[in-house]
N, C-alpha and C positions, 0 to 999 in steps of 0.2 A: 839356648837357641830354641826357637818355637818350631824347628823341624823342617822348615823349607827355606832354601837358601834365597833372599830376595834378588840376588845378582846372577841367578843361574843363566839368564839370556842377556848378557852385557850388551851385545851389539844393539839389539831391538831397543832395549832400555836406553842406551846412549843417544840413539837417534831421537827418540821420544823427548827426553829430558832437554837434549840441545834445541830441538824445535821449539820447545815451550820457552827455554831462555832467550833464543834468538828472537822470539816473537815480542818478548817482554822487552829486552835492552837492546836489541839489534845484533845481527850476526857479525862474526869476526873474532879477534882475540879476546875480547871481553866476554863474549858468550862462551868461547872454548874454557876460558879460565873459570867462569862461573859453573860450567857443566863438571870441569875437573874437579872443582871444590866440592861439588854435590857428591860425586862418587867417592871422593876421599872421604867425607864424613859418612857416607853410606857404609864404606868399608870398616870404618872405625867403629861404627855404632850396629853393625849388620845383626849383631844378637839380640839387639832391642826390637827388631821387626817381629811384629805379630800378624800372620796371614789373617786372623780373625778380624782385623781392624781394617782390612782392604787390601787391595792388589799392590804389588812391588812398586808398580808405575806411580800410584796415588802416595806411597811412602816417600819415593824419591823425589816427586814433584813438591811435596810438602818441604823437602830438604832443601830444594832448589828455591822454593820461595824465601826461606829464611836466608840463603846465601844471597840473593838478589836484594832482599830489603837491607841487609848489612853493607851490601856493596854500593846501593843507591845513596846512602848517607855520607859516603866519603867522596870527595872531590874528584873529578875525572877530566882528563884531557883527551880530545879524540883526535885520532890522526886520519888524515884525508890523503889518499894516493891519487896522483892525476892519472886519468885514463889514456889509452892510446889514441891518436888522432883519428885512425881508421875507424875504430869501434865507437867514436863518440856520439854517433847518431842514436844507435841502439842504446847506448848506455845513458845517454841524455834522457830518453823517453823514459828509461826504467828508473833513473834516478829522480825524474819528476813523480812519477808514480808513487815511488817509496816515500818521497819527501810528503807528498799529498797525505798518503796514508798515516805516515808517523804523526804529521801535523794534526790530522784529524783524531787519532788516537790520543794525543797529548791534551786535546780538549775534553776527553771524557775524564770521570773521577777514576780513582784508583781502582774501586770494586768493578766498574765496568771494564777498564783495560784488563784487569786478572780474569773476568769471565771470558772475554774475547780470547786471550791467550790461553787458557785451559782448553777451550773448545777447539779453537784453529791452530794453536801452536802445538799443544800436547795431544790434539785429537781425542781428547776425552768426550764421552756421552754426558748429557745433562744428569743422569744418575751418578756417575763417578764424580762428576763437578759438585754434585750436591753432598756426596759423601765426604769429600775433601775439604769442602767449605762448613759442612755440617748443618746444611739445609735440606728441605725436602726436594725432590726431584722436580717438581711442578713448579716451585720458587725458584730453581735454577732456570727452567726453561723459560719463565715470564721474565727474570731478570736479564738472561741473555739475549732474549727478543728484544727487550728494551734498549739494551746496550747496543745491539746491531742497528736499531732504528735511530737512535742518536749518531751512531757513526756514519750511517748513510746521509741523514741530514747534515752533518757537518761536511761531510765531502760534496754535498750538493750546493752548500751556500758559498757565496762569495767571501774571500778572506777580508777585504776592506770595503767601505761604503762605496769607492770610486771604482771597484771592480765590478764589472758586469758578467764575468764568466766564472762558473763554478769551479771549485778547487780541483775536482776530478777531471776536468776537462782542459785545463792548462797543459800546454804540450812543450813550452820553451822555458827556460830559466835565465833571467838576466845576470851575469857575474860582474 
């Protein structure tokens, strides 16, 4: 062991890893499973953690990235639950916004999605993102800026040629 327990503050780490995973694959049971698998592997390989190579959260996010990559190659079925009728208005609005964001994120390339998830899902700084991805801090900042610009542009553009309203401004979903 390298002297420092990488899992010494598990509650904070679990929240950070779950937020990252949920940002990448959506929240719910799949994100919970991926987070559990991440910590299961971390416990199994905790002696390999080297504090000289980075913070525990960076080590855990590296494990989470592998868990997600392995899980994305397997076919998945999504379960959809019907909302209560009374909460439908608010839920509908939230669903539209989530779908808009998910659709816009899906149009980005894998590296752009990863950068955004690390910054906003895992709440990492550009310096930490650079360390995790093996790039300079400035390169991480520039890449993140470009990814966010593409995301904004995607949210503002109409989905189809006959749509006149940007994706981010739509308020209803036809079922």
